[in-house]
C-alpha positions as CSV (number, residue, x, y, z in Angstrom):
1,X,84.7,28.0,-119.4
2,X,85.7,24.7,-120.9
3,X,85.2,20.9,-121.6
4,X,87.9,18.5,-123.2
5,X,86.9,15.3,-124.6
6,X,89.6,13.3,-124.1
7,X,91.1,10.0,-123.0
8,X,94.3,11.4,-121.5
9,X,97.3,8.2,-121.1
10,X,94.3,5.6,-120.6
11,X,93.9,3.0,-123.0
12,X,92.3,4.4,-126.6
13,X,88.5,2.7,-125.5
14,X,88.5,5.2,-122.4
15,X,87.0,8.7,-122.9
16,X,86.2,11.3,-120.5
17,X,85.4,14.7,-119.9
18,X,87.5,17.4,-118.3
19,X,85.6,20.7,-117.1
20,X,87.6,24.2,-116.9
21,X,86.5,27.1,-115.1
22,X,87.4,30.7,-116.1
23,X,90.9,30.9,-114.6
24,X,91.8,27.8,-116.6
25,X,91.7,25.4,-113.5
26,X,89.9,22.1,-113.3
27,X,86.8,22.0,-111.0
28,X,88.0,22.0,-107.5
29,X,86.8,18.0,-105.6
30,X,84.3,20.2,-104.1
31,X,82.7,21.4,-107.1
32,X,83.1,18.1,-109.1
33,X,81.2,16.4,-105.9
34,X,78.5,18.7,-106.5
35,X,78.4,18.6,-110.0
36,X,78.7,14.7,-110.3
37,X,75.5,15.1,-107.5
38,X,73.1,17.1,-110.3
39,X,74.4,15.2,-112.6
40,X,73.8,11.2,-111.5
41,X,70.6,12.9,-110.0
42,X,69.4,14.0,-113.7
43,X,68.4,17.3,-111.6
44,X,68.7,19.4,-114.7
45,X,66.8,20.1,-117.7
46,X,68.0,19.2,-121.2
47,X,68.7,21.1,-124.1
48,X,69.6,20.5,-127.9
49,X,73.2,21.3,-128.2
50,X,73.0,24.7,-130.4
51,X,70.1,26.3,-127.4
52,X,72.6,27.4,-125.2
53,X,75.6,30.1,-126.4
54,X,77.2,29.9,-130.0
55,X,79.3,28.0,-132.0
56,X,82.5,29.4,-133.7
57,X,85.3,27.8,-134.7
58,X,88.6,29.5,-133.7
59,X,92.3,28.0,-134.3
60,X,93.2,27.3,-130.3
61,X,96.8,25.9,-132.0
62,X,97.4,29.2,-133.2
63,X,96.1,31.5,-130.2
64,X,98.1,28.6,-127.6
65,X,101.9,28.9,-130.0
66,X,101.5,32.4,-130.1
67,X,101.0,32.8,-126.3
68,X,104.3,30.5,-125.1
69,X,106.1,32.6,-127.5
70,X,105.4,36.1,-126.5
71,X,106.1,35.2,-123.3
72,X,109.3,33.5,-123.7
73,X,110.3,35.6,-126.3
74,X,113.9,34.8,-127.5
75,X,115.6,32.4,-129.6
76,X,117.6,29.5,-129.0
77,X,119.5,28.6,-131.9
78,X,122.0,25.9,-131.9
79,X,120.0,23.6,-129.5
80,X,118.5,19.9,-130.9
81,X,114.9,18.4,-129.5
82,X,113.6,15.0,-129.8
83,X,109.6,15.2,-129.7
84,X,107.9,11.7,-129.0
85,X,104.5,12.9,-130.0
86,X,103.3,9.7,-128.8
87,X,100.1,10.3,-131.8
88,X,99.3,13.2,-129.7
89,X,97.0,16.2,-131.5
90,X,100.0,18.5,-129.6
91,X,102.7,17.7,-131.1
92,X,102.0,20.3,-134.1
93,X,101.8,22.6,-131.8
94,X,105.5,21.7,-130.0
95,X,107.1,21.5,-133.0
96,X,106.2,24.6,-134.3
97,X,107.3,26.3,-131.0
98,X,110.8,24.7,-131.0
99,X,111.2,25.6,-134.3
100,X,110.1,29.3,-134.1
101,X,112.5,29.8,-131.3
102,X,115.4,27.9,-133.2
103,X,115.6,24.8,-132.4
104,X,116.7,21.7,-134.5
105,X,113.3,19.5,-133.8
106,X,113.0,15.7,-135.0
107,X,109.8,14.4,-134.6
108,X,108.8,10.8,-133.8
109,X,105.2,8.8,-133.9
110,X,103.4,12.0,-135.3
111,X,100.5,10.7,-137.1
112,X,97.5,10.8,-135.2
113,X,95.9,7.5,-134.2
114,X,93.7,7.0,-131.2
115,X,95.1,3.2,-131.0
116,X,98.6,4.7,-130.6
117,X,100.3,2.0,-132.2
118,X,103.9,2.9,-131.5
119,X,103.3,2.9,-127.3
120,X,101.1,3.1,-124.7
121,X,99.8,6.6,-124.5
122,X,101.6,7.1,-120.9
123,X,105.0,8.3,-121.2
124,X,106.3,6.1,-119.0
125,X,110.4,5.3,-118.9
126,X,109.5,1.7,-120.3
127,X,107.9,2.4,-123.0
128,X,110.7,5.4,-124.4
129,X,113.6,3.4,-126.1
130,X,113.2,4.7,-129.5
131,X,113.4,8.4,-128.0
132,X,116.4,7.5,-126.4
133,X,118.1,6.0,-129.7
134,X,117.5,9.0,-131.5
135,X,118.2,11.4,-128.4
136,X,121.7,9.9,-128.5
137,X,122.1,9.5,-132.4
138,X,120.9,12.9,-133.3
139,X,123.8,14.3,-130.7
140,X,120.2,16.3,-129.2
141,X,120.2,18.5,-125.8
142,X,117.1,16.4,-124.7
143,X,114.2,15.0,-125.9
144,X,110.2,14.6,-124.8
145,X,107.6,12.1,-124.6
146,X,104.4,13.6,-124.2
147,X,100.5,11.4,-123.5
148,X,97.4,10.9,-125.7
149,X,96.2,14.4,-124.6
150,X,99.5,16.5,-124.5
151,X,99.3,17.6,-120.7
152,X,102.5,15.5,-119.2
153,X,105.7,14.7,-120.5
154,X,108.7,12.5,-119.7
155,X,112.4,14.5,-120.7
156,X,115.5,12.1,-121.5
157,X,118.6,14.1,-121.1
158,X,121.5,14.3,-123.6
159,X,123.0,10.9,-122.7
160,X,119.7,9.1,-123.4
161,X,118.5,8.7,-119.8
162,X,115.4,8.9,-118.6
163,X,114.4,11.8,-115.9
164,X,111.8,10.8,-113.9
165,X,109.2,13.8,-113.6
166,X,110.2,14.1,-110.0
167,X,113.4,15.1,-110.7
168,X,112.1,17.3,-113.2
169,X,110.3,18.9,-111.2
170,X,112.3,19.4,-108.6
171,X,114.9,21.2,-111.6
172,X,112.1,23.4,-112.3
173,X,111.2,24.3,-108.1
174,X,115.1,25.1,-108.3
175,X,115.2,27.5,-110.7
176,X,111.6,29.1,-109.6
177,X,113.1,29.5,-106.3
178,X,116.0,31.2,-107.9
179,X,114.4,33.4,-110.0
180,X,111.8,34.4,-108.2
181,X,113.9,34.6,-104.5
182,X,111.8,32.1,-103.1
183,X,107.8,30.9,-102.8
184,X,105.5,28.0,-102.2
185,X,106.2,24.9,-104.1
186,X,103.2,22.8,-104.5
187,X,102.9,19.1,-104.9
188,X,101.0,15.7,-104.0
189,X,101.5,13.4,-101.2
190,X,103.3,11.1,-103.6
191,X,106.0,13.4,-104.4
192,X,109.4,12.2,-104.0
193,X,111.8,13.5,-101.1
194,X,114.4,15.3,-103.4
195,X,112.0,18.2,-102.9
196,X,113.0,18.4,-99.5
197,X,116.6,18.6,-101.0
198,X,116.0,22.0,-103.4
199,X,113.8,23.5,-100.4
200,X,116.8,23.6,-98.0
201,X,119.0,24.4,-100.3
202,X,117.4,27.0,-102.4
203,X,114.9,28.4,-100.1
204,X,111.0,27.8,-100.3
205,X,107.9,26.0,-98.7
206,X,106.1,23.4,-100.1
207,X,102.1,22.5,-99.6
208,X,101.2,18.9,-99.9
209,X,98.1,18.0,-101.8
210,X,95.7,15.2,-102.4
211,X,97.2,13.5,-105.6
212,X,95.5,14.7,-108.9
213,X,95.4,18.1,-110.4
214,X,92.3,19.8,-109.7
215,X,93.9,19.6,-105.7
216,X,96.9,21.1,-107.2
217,X,95.5,23.7,-109.0
218,X,93.1,24.8,-105.7
219,X,96.1,25.4,-104.0
220,X,97.8,27.2,-106.3
221,X,95.1,29.3,-106.6
222,X,94.5,29.4,-102.5
223,X,98.3,29.7,-101.2
224,X,99.8,32.7,-101.0
225,X,102.9,33.1,-103.0
226,X,102.6,29.8,-104.4
227,X,104.9,29.5,-107.4
228,X,105.1,26.2,-109.6
229,X,103.4,22.9,-109.2
230,X,104.3,19.8,-110.4
231,X,103.6,15.7,-109.7
232,X,105.4,12.4,-110.6
233,X,103.1,11.5,-113.7
234,X,104.4,14.3,-115.7
235,X,102.2,17.6,-115.1
236,X,104.5,20.9,-114.3
237,X,102.5,23.8,-114.2
238,X,103.6,27.5,-113.8
239,X,100.4,29.8,-112.3
240,X,101.8,32.4,-114.5
241,X,100.2,30.3,-117.4
242,X,97.7,28.2,-117.1
243,X,96.9,26.3,-114.3
244,X,97.6,22.7,-116.0
245,X,100.0,20.6,-117.3
246,X,101.7,22.4,-120.5
247,X,104.9,20.5,-122.0
248,X,105.2,23.6,-124.5
249,X,106.2,26.0,-121.4
250,X,108.4,23.1,-119.8
251,X,109.8,22.7,-122.8
252,X,110.8,26.7,-123.4
253,X,111.5,26.9,-119.5
254,X,114.2,23.9,-119.9
255,X,115.7,25.7,-122.9
256,X,116.0,28.8,-120.9
257,X,117.8,26.8,-118.0
258,X,120.1,24.8,-120.8
259,X,121.3,28.2,-121.8
260,X,122.5,29.5,-118.7
261,X,123.6,26.6,-117.0
262,X,124.8,23.5,-119.2
263,X,123.4,20.2,-119.7
264,X,120.6,18.3,-118.4
265,X,122.0,15.7,-117.5
266,X,124.8,18.0,-115.1
267,X,122.3,19.7,-113.4
268,X,120.5,16.5,-112.1
269,X,123.2,14.9,-111.0
270,X,123.1,17.4,-108.1
271,X,119.8,15.8,-107.0
272,X,120.7,13.2,-104.4
273,X,119.6,9.5,-105.4
274,X,116.0,8.0,-104.2
275,X,114.3,4.7,-105.2
276,X,110.8,4.5,-105.6
277,X,108.5,1.8,-106.6
278,X,104.5,1.9,-107.1
279,X,102.3,-1.7,-106.7
280,X,98.8,-2.0,-106.9
281,X,97.0,-4.8,-105.0
282,X,93.9,-5.8,-106.0
283,X,91.1,-4.8,-103.8
284,X,87.2,-4.4,-104.1
285,X,85.7,-1.1,-104.2
286,X,82.9,-2.0,-102.2
287,X,86.2,-3.2,-99.0
288,X,88.2,-0.1,-99.9
289,X,87.0,2.3,-97.0
290,X,86.9,-0.6,-94.3
291,X,90.5,-1.1,-95.7
292,X,91.4,2.1,-95.0
293,X,90.1,2.6,-91.5
294,X,92.0,-0.7,-90.5
295,X,95.1,0.0,-92.1
296,X,94.6,4.0,-89.9
297,X,93.9,1.8,-86.7
298,X,96.7,-0.8,-87.4
299,X,99.4,2.1,-87.7
300,X,98.5,4.2,-85.1
301,X,100.0,2.0,-82.8
302,X,103.2,2.5,-84.4
303,X,105.6,5.0,-82.2
304,X,108.2,5.3,-84.2
305,X,106.7,6.7,-87.5
306,X,105.0,10.0,-88.6
307,X,101.1,9.1,-90.1
308,X,100.1,11.8,-92.8
309,X,96.6,11.6,-93.8
310,X,96.1,14.1,-96.5
311,X,95.3,10.9,-99.0
312,X,95.1,8.0,-98.0
313,X,97.9,6.7,-95.5
314,X,101.6,7.7,-95.5
315,X,103.8,6.1,-93.5
316,X,107.3,8.5,-93.0
317,X,110.3,6.9,-90.8
318,X,112.7,8.6,-88.9
319,X,115.1,8.8,-91.8
320,X,112.3,10.0,-94.2
321,X,111.6,7.1,-96.1
322,X,107.9,6.7,-96.7
323,X,105.2,4.5,-97.9
324,X,102.0,6.0,-99.1
325,X,99.1,3.7,-99.0
326,X,95.5,4.8,-100.9
327,X,92.7,3.5,-102.3
328,X,92.3,4.0,-106.1
329,X,89.6,6.5,-107.2
330,X,89.4,4.6,-110.5
331,X,90.4,0.7,-110.3
332,X,89.6,-1.6,-107.6
333,X,92.9,-1.3,-106.4
334,X,95.0,0.0,-103.7
335,X,97.8,1.8,-104.8
336,X,100.9,1.7,-103.2
337,X,104.1,4.0,-103.5
338,X,106.9,3.1,-101.5
339,X,110.4,5.5,-101.3
340,X,113.9,5.3,-99.9
341,X,117.3,6.4,-99.9
342,X,118.4,2.5,-100.1
343,X,117.8,0.2,-103.2
344,X,118.1,-2.3,-100.6
345,X,115.2,-1.1,-98.1
346,X,113.0,-0.1,-100.6
347,X,112.9,-3.9,-100.9
348,X,112.4,-4.6,-97.4
349,X,109.6,-1.6,-97.3
350,X,107.6,-3.1,-100.1
351,X,107.6,-6.4,-98.6
352,X,105.8,-4.0,-95.7
353,X,103.7,-2.7,-97.7
354,X,101.9,-5.8,-99.0
355,X,101.9,-7.2,-95.3
356,X,100.2,-4.2,-94.3
357,X,97.2,-4.4,-97.0
358,X,97.3,-7.7,-97.3
359,X,96.8,-7.9,-93.1
360,X,94.1,-4.7,-93.4
361,X,91.9,-6.5,-95.9
362,X,91.4,-9.7,-94.0
363,X,87.9,-9.8,-92.3
364,X,86.6,-6.5,-94.3
């Protein structure tokens, strides 16, 4: 196993520990709960850092680069890629990988700085103006922006447009289903409806999970013929690689796809357009459970909707528009995800979502 000390996409003052098992997956939720129970009860023996096992140094970057290059084992000469490193320590490895396969690479924000002076560590579309401009100025084939610890990626097409991670996930799903002649796609409950278009047109099934990489990894491990997983934060997971987000693998896979099917924008243009909005409604931690239970009771009375209780409460309407309401696990807020195929309808659903949560909070 392994332990990663990381702040990931969070502000620089926040750090945490990620525990990985031998198969490269994070601890499953049930395993996390056991670990946390032991930790907070302090029912363990304390030991000096050098009292268990051995310390040794290894070139993890070298191992990582060589592993990816051996998996693809081909060149992509003539392609131009812009990498917004976001001050991430993984940027050097990604540059080596892309240059090794023949790409012309343009690097942005490469200096290692945990204060993230150029942009916040989370590669959200609103922070990527520099990347978008560089892609168009360099006439690049695509751009890729990393998060603080290099497990999330947001892509920009050759026109300088941000491709939302749900759409990149749909793109990769399409080609996995084509190349592997079917299979199961794993994605969280807040995934865009664009995945249904892919499944209906390219022959696959899906498994919806709770939000977060541990749940996705567990489903990948336990689901027969699971071939790929992704989430809207920009994590793309191939089980034949590792059970975790890997922008390097994603970049090489995209190069493979572009080498046979043209530009990134032309592939994305195939997919139907959906509109999505994310909201955070303040809610004290001690009230979350009661609010969630009240929301469920309120919505069970509705006969024209489907309720999905995988993670929070997802309200699915007959036309597949949906609202997802769930308590945050890290902040005193209720998360609301809303999606519609109509921009006008989206705003109506946003108002409906806010009203549901506000009504449920009364008296709690």
